[in-house]
Every structure is written in structure tokens, then in C-alpha cells.
C-alpha positions in Angstrom: 12.0 -8.7 -7.2 13.2 -6.9 -4.1 13.3 -8.7 -0.8 10.7 -7.5 1.7 12.1 -4.7 3.9 11.0 -1.5 5.6 8.7 -2.9 8.2 5.2 -1.7 8.7 5.5 1.4 6.5 6.5 -0.6 3.4 3.9 -3.3 4.2 1.1 -0.7 4.3 2.4 1.0 1.2 2.6 -2.3 -0.7 -0.9 -3.3 0.4 -2.2 0.0 -1.1 -0.3 -0.8 -4.3 -1.6 -4.4 -4.7 -5.2 -3.7 -3.7 -5.3 -0.8 -6.2 -4.0 -2.7 -9.1 -5.1 -6.3 -8.7 -8.5 -8.0 -8.8 -9.9 -8.8 -5.3 -9.4 -12.5 -5.9 -5.6 -12.0 -6.2 -5.1 -9.8 -3.1 -4.3 -12.6 -0.7 -2.2 -14.6 -3.1 0.0 -12.0 -4.9 3.7 -12.2 -4.2 3.5 -13.6 -0.7 7.2 -13.4 -0.2 7.1 -9.6 -0.4 4.7 -8.5 2.3 1.7 -10.8 1.5 -1.6 -9.2 2.5 -2.6 -10.8 5.8 -5.3 -8.4 7.0 -9.1 -9.1 7.0 -11.1 -8.0 3.9 -12.5 -4.9 5.5 -9.0 -3.6 6.3 -7.9 -4.6 2.8 -10.6 -2.3 1.4 -9.2 0.5 3.6 -5.8 -0.1 1.9 -7.5 0.1 -1.4 -9.2 3.5 -0.6 -5.9 4.8 0.8 -4.2 3.7 -2.4 -6.7 5.6 -4.5 -6.0 8.7 -2.5 -2.3 8.2 -2.7 -2.5 7.8 -6.5 -4.4 11.1 -6.7 -2.7 13.2 -4.0 0.9 11.9 -4.1 1.1 10.5 -7.6 0.8 7.2 -9.4 4.5 6.5 -8.7 3.7 6.1 -5.0 1.5 3.0 -5.7 2.8 1.7 -9.0 2.6 -2.1 -9.1 6.1 -3.5 -8.4 7.9 -0.3 -9.5 7.0 1.5 -6.2 8.7 -1.0 -3.9 10.8 0.9 -1.5 9.2 4.2 -2.4 10.0 6.8 0.3 9.2 10.2 -1.0 8.7 12.8 1.8 5.2 13.8 0.5 4.2 10.1 0.6 5.5 9.7 4.1 3.4 12.7 5.1 0.4 11.2 3.4 0.9 7.9 5.2 1.2 9.7 8.6 -2.0 11.6 7.8 -3.9 8.4 7.0 -2.9 7.1 10.5 -4.2 10.2 12.1 -7.5 10.2 10.1 -8.2 6.5 10.5 -7.5 6.5 14.2 -10.2 9.1 14.9 
């Protein structure tokens, strides 16, 4: 597996990926060396919802389990920026 990189952007993208594809019971235990999820449950569910929208609006490749690590498509970057704006309202 790839080593964790990319700071907050990759961490947030990865949390969308893992919450979308794994059962809730695995969210906090999955691949802790690669941006292990460390936010409270309510925030983890926000990652899940963002992951659903990313899958629909950007494409499944943006949140594909493991395969999307390091994914930096311009459309996905715009999506991530939009989630920040919307969630900060």
C-alpha cells in the first residue's frame, strides 16, 4: 500500500473512501497507517455523505477503495473545495 501523503486533502478523500465502502464497525480500525479515521462518529458520517456525492458527481474512481489513493483529478479537487464551502455555512 502507498504511504500516507498529501496532508488534509488526501486524509479527507480517504475518509470518504473508507466510510463509503466499509461497514461502520471497521471505520476506526481500517489501515491505520494510511490516514486512520480519527474524527468523532458524526463527522465520520459527514465523510460518508460526501463520499456518496463524490461517487455520483465525480465518479466512482474518486472514492474507490484503495485504488483511489492519491487521486487528484481537477473535478474532484473542485468538489472537495465545494464541500468545504457548503459545510462551513
